[in-house]
N, C-alpha and C positions, 0 to 999 in steps of 0.2 A: 584247646578252646572248650569252654564249658557253655551249655545252653543257658543255664540259669544258676542260682545259689542252691536250688533244690538238687539238681543234678550233681553239683559239686559235693553237696553233702552225702548224697548217696554213694558216690564214688569213694568218698573218705570212709564211709561206713564199711565198705568191703575190706578196708585195711585194718579194721578194728574189731572184727568178728569175735576175737578171743576174749573181749570184755563183755560180751553180751550177757544180760541178766545178772551182772555182778553188782551186788548191793554196795560194795566198797568203792565204786567208780562213779564219778560225777562229771558231767560234761560241762564246762564253763565257756559260754560263748561271749565274745567281745561285741558289745552293742556298737552300732546297730546292725551293721552288715553281717556279722557272724551269727545272729540269732536264727535266721532262716536255716543255715546249715545245722546248728546246734540242734534244732527242733526235729529236723528229718533224722538225724543220728541218734538222738535220744529216743525217738519213737521206734526207730528199726531195731535198736540195740537193747531196748527196754532199760534205760538209764535215766537217772535223775538229771534235770537240766537246771543250771544256775547261770547267772550273767556276772561279768566282772565289772562291777559298778565303779569305773574309775575313768579319768580323763587326763590326757597329757597337758603338760604346760608348754605352750609353744614359745620359742625364742622371740623376743620383742621385734626383731627385724626380719623374722622368717617364721611366721606362725605354724607352718606345717613341720618345722623342725623340732622335735621333742627335746626339751632339757630336763624333763621330769614328768611326774604323774601324781595324781592326787586321788585318794578315795575320801569317804566320810571321816575317816579316822587317821589315816596315815598320809605321808608325803615322802616321795623319794626324788632326789636330784642326781642328775648325771654330772660328769666332770665339766661339761660345757656350761653348766649353771654357775660356776665360779666366776665367770667374766660378766655375769648379768646382775643388775641391781637387786638387793634384797627387798627393797620396797616394791619393785615390780613383781618379783616372785610371791611375795605376801598377798599383794593385791589380787594377782591371778589365782592364786590358792583360794582366797575368799570367794571370788566369783564362780570358780569352778565348783566349789563346795555348796554354793546356793543352787546351782544347776543340778548337782547330784542329789541334793535333798529333794528337789522337784521331781527328778526322775525316779527316785527312791519310792516316793509316794505314789507316782503313777504306776511303776512296774510291780511293787510289792503289795500296795494296800496294806492289809493287815498280816500278810505273810512274813515269816522271819526268814532271812537268808540261811541257806544251808551251812552247816559247819564243815569246812574243808579240812579240818585237822585230821592227819592219819588216813586220808583217803587218796586213792589214785585219781589224780585230775587230768582230764583231756581238755586242754585249751584250744578253741576253735575260732578261726576268723575266716573271712572270705578271701583273704590274701593279704599280703604285706608288701610294702615298697621299701622303705629304709629299714623297717624292723624296730625302729626306736620305741614307738607307742606300744607295740606288744611286748617288747622287752621289759618296759616299765610295768606293764600289767603283770607280767609273769614274776617279777621281783615282789610286787605287792601280794601276789598270791602265795609266793614262797613264805612270806612272813607269817602265814597261817598254818605253817608246818605240815603240809600234805605229805603223804607217804612217798608219792612219785608225781612228777609233772611230765605229761606227754603233750606235744604240741602238733596239732593237726591242721594243715594248711592246703588249699588247692594249688596256690601258686605264690612263688616268691622268687626274687632274683638270687644269684649264688652270694652276693655280698651280704644280704639281709640273713640268709640261712647260716652263713659262717658265724655271724655274731650271735644268733640264737643258739646254735650249737655248742658255742664256747662258754655259755652259761653253765656253771658247775652243777647247778640244781635242776637242770633239764635232763631228764633221763632218756627220752626218745623224741626225734623229730620226724614227722611224716609230711612229705610235700609231693603233690602229684606232678606239678610242672615247675620246672627250674630253668626258665628262659634267660638267655644272656641279653636279648634284646628287649629289655623291660622298660616301660615308661609309666604306666599306670595299671593298677589292678583291673580296672574296667575293660581294658583292651583284650582281656582273656575270656570274657563273657559275651554271649550274643545278646542276652538280656541282663542289664545291670541297673535296674531301677533303685531309687533311693528307698531305703526302709525307714519308715517313720515310727513314732512311738506307739500308735495305735496297733500296728502290726506286731511290734515287740510284746506289748501287753497281751494280745490274743494269743500268739505262740506260746508265751510262757504259761498262760492260763491252761491252754490245751495240753501242753506238755505235762503239766503237774497233774491234771485230771487223768491223762492217759497212764502216767507212772503209778498214781495212788490206786486206780482201778485195776491194774495188771495183777 
């Protein structure tokens, strides 16, 4: 059980000390819940912080079940998407891209996203349930040809971890809690408030200033 996302981020930092002050390492947080953890980790380890600006495509009859993911430029689909209407997938892709464009403007302003090519990427989220959404983000990050991909999570069920570890381009997975009795990520936090866009914007701004001035 974690007190909050800040504590979870600090505990993950302890597992990643070897990467401290390494200019070739970038922490990529999954918005929005992963950003408070990524901020703490970037600050403690003196690493650059980036976000994975992507969003899952939910199944038409079960929106929480990811059948793919979309970024501003790319789209990937899982095998489950083969049974879903192409019209639905294209419409969802368009709506998601519209949302991502809004988030891009809010999160980045005039800032250009970091180049992940040939870098060691530490992907962090506040936890995963099925792992499908995170896997989609990992696959999209892999397309940018990083040197290594490390996944850092406070909590995940064994079934999700198995899928993440099976990805051939994931070099290492760190997970602090691996409970068999898993219902939702929030059950493993005493405080699990929703993270809004304003908090994400503020944390990214502070992380960028801290890293630039270090």
